[in-house]
N, C-alpha and C positions, 0 to 999 in steps of 0.2 A: 504494500500500500504506500503510495507516494505521500509526501507531506501535504500536497494540495488536496488529495482525496481525504486525508485525515482531517484537515480543516473543514472540508465540506461535511464530513460525517459529524464532526463536533458541533457545527452549526445546526444540523438536523436534530441531533440529540438535545441541544439546548431548546430548540423550538418545541419539540415534543414534551420536554420537561415543563415548559411554561404552559403549554396546552393542558397538560394533566393537572397542573396547579389550578388553572382556571376551572376545569371540570370539577375538581374536588371542592373548590369554593362554591361553585354553583349548586352542586348537590347538597352540600352542607347548609347553605343559606335557604334552599328550597324546602328544607325540612325532610329530606328523603330519609326514610328509616332503614334503607338497605345498607347496613353497616358492612356486610360482606363485600358489596360492590365498591364501597369507599375504601375498604382495607386493601382490595386488589389494586385499585388505582394508586394508593399510597405506596404499595410494594413495588409496583412498576416504576413509580417516580424515584424511589430509592435506588433501584437498579440502574436507571438512567443516570442518576447523580454519580454513581460509582464509575460507570463507563465514561462519563464526562471527565471525571478526575483522572482516570487513567490516560486518556488522550491529552489532557492538559499537561500532565506530568511529562509525557513523551515530547510534546511540542515546545514546552517552555522549559528550557534548561535551568537547573539550579544555579544560583549565583553564590559563589563561595566568597564569604566576606573575610 
């Protein structure tokens, strides 16, 4: 996977993460009682956050002070 492909993948993951956040907020504010559905969305959101962190770590080198 090239660096450009990784950056595109990172942006797609960030967009999906934001979309899930909005969906969770909408379901919560609408008073949806389906906690299983909300829990699944939150689990997916955490998985995306982990994938985002992995790509960011790879793309952004550590600065040694």
